[in-house]
C-alpha positions, 0 to 999 in steps of 0.5 A: 181591130178584132171584133167582139164576136171574134174575141168571144169566139177566142175565149170559147176556143181557150175554154175548149183547150182547157176542156181537152186538158182536163180530159187528159189530167187524171191519166197524166197526173195519176201516173206520176210516182209522186202522186201515187205516193202522196195519195197511197193509190193502188191501180184500182184507186187510180181507175176509180179516180179517172172514172170519177172525172167521167161521172162528173162529165156525165152529170154535167152534160145532163145538167148543162143543156138546161142550165145554158138555156136558162141563164145564157151561154155567156154566163154559163161559160163564166160560171163554169170556167170560174169553177175550173179556176177554183178546182184546179188549185184545190186539186193541187192542194188535196190532202187525200184521195177522197178530196181529190175525187170530189174535186175531179168530179167537180172538174168534170161537171164544170168541163161539161158545161164549158163544152156545152156553152162554148159550142152554143156560143160558136153556133150563135155567133157564126150561123153561116160558118157553123161547121168551120167554127165548130171544127175550130173549137173541136181542134182546140180540144185535141190540142188541149188533150195533147198539151197536158201530157206533153207539158208534164213530160217536159216539166217533170224534171223541174216541177211536180204536178201541183204547180202545173194544175195551179198554173192552168187554174191561173190561166183560166182566170186570166182568159176569163177576164180578157174576155170580159168586154164581149161578155158584156157588150154582146149580152142584151141583158148587160151581164158582167163576168162573175168572181174575183181573183182568189189567192191559192198557194201550195203550203206544203213546203215543197221547194219545187212547188213554191211560187206557183200561186195566183 
């Protein structure tokens, strides 16, 4: 039977996989013709939106270290993953570039916190296997970065980009709850996972994007 520590490490790995997907999200999504048409983006606008993600990553990286030390790695991972789970469907439902930019910034900040918390958890759980375990979660970032454009290319003839973002958000909620037991059992303070499952759907009336809600 998988130990609680291994389960929590698996949750951290999935978090880093999503972190990699978020890094590839703007370049992949903003290159889609329907996205450009939906938001009326110029080439400069697309560059600005991509820069917004990295601005969020910078701010999140500056704040996540003190935050993780203050509230703990596990709670920080729950909070940041919850924010990602909420933000991705909101990005799919964004009505204009300004809203999309705000959501992308929030995604960057949350992703930075996931990165910090996941690395801290891995280091804490396996002090004698630190290099191998840290290498494992770094590999997950690369896999996540490859998964986003690959999935977009394979699914481009079937669905638009909005359901893809919503599905990733739903997956975030599922792995967050799957890892709920170790979050509680390994935390000496008895912390429990935060948040409840929310309902997000695409109400634009696009037939190709119906049925992708949580």
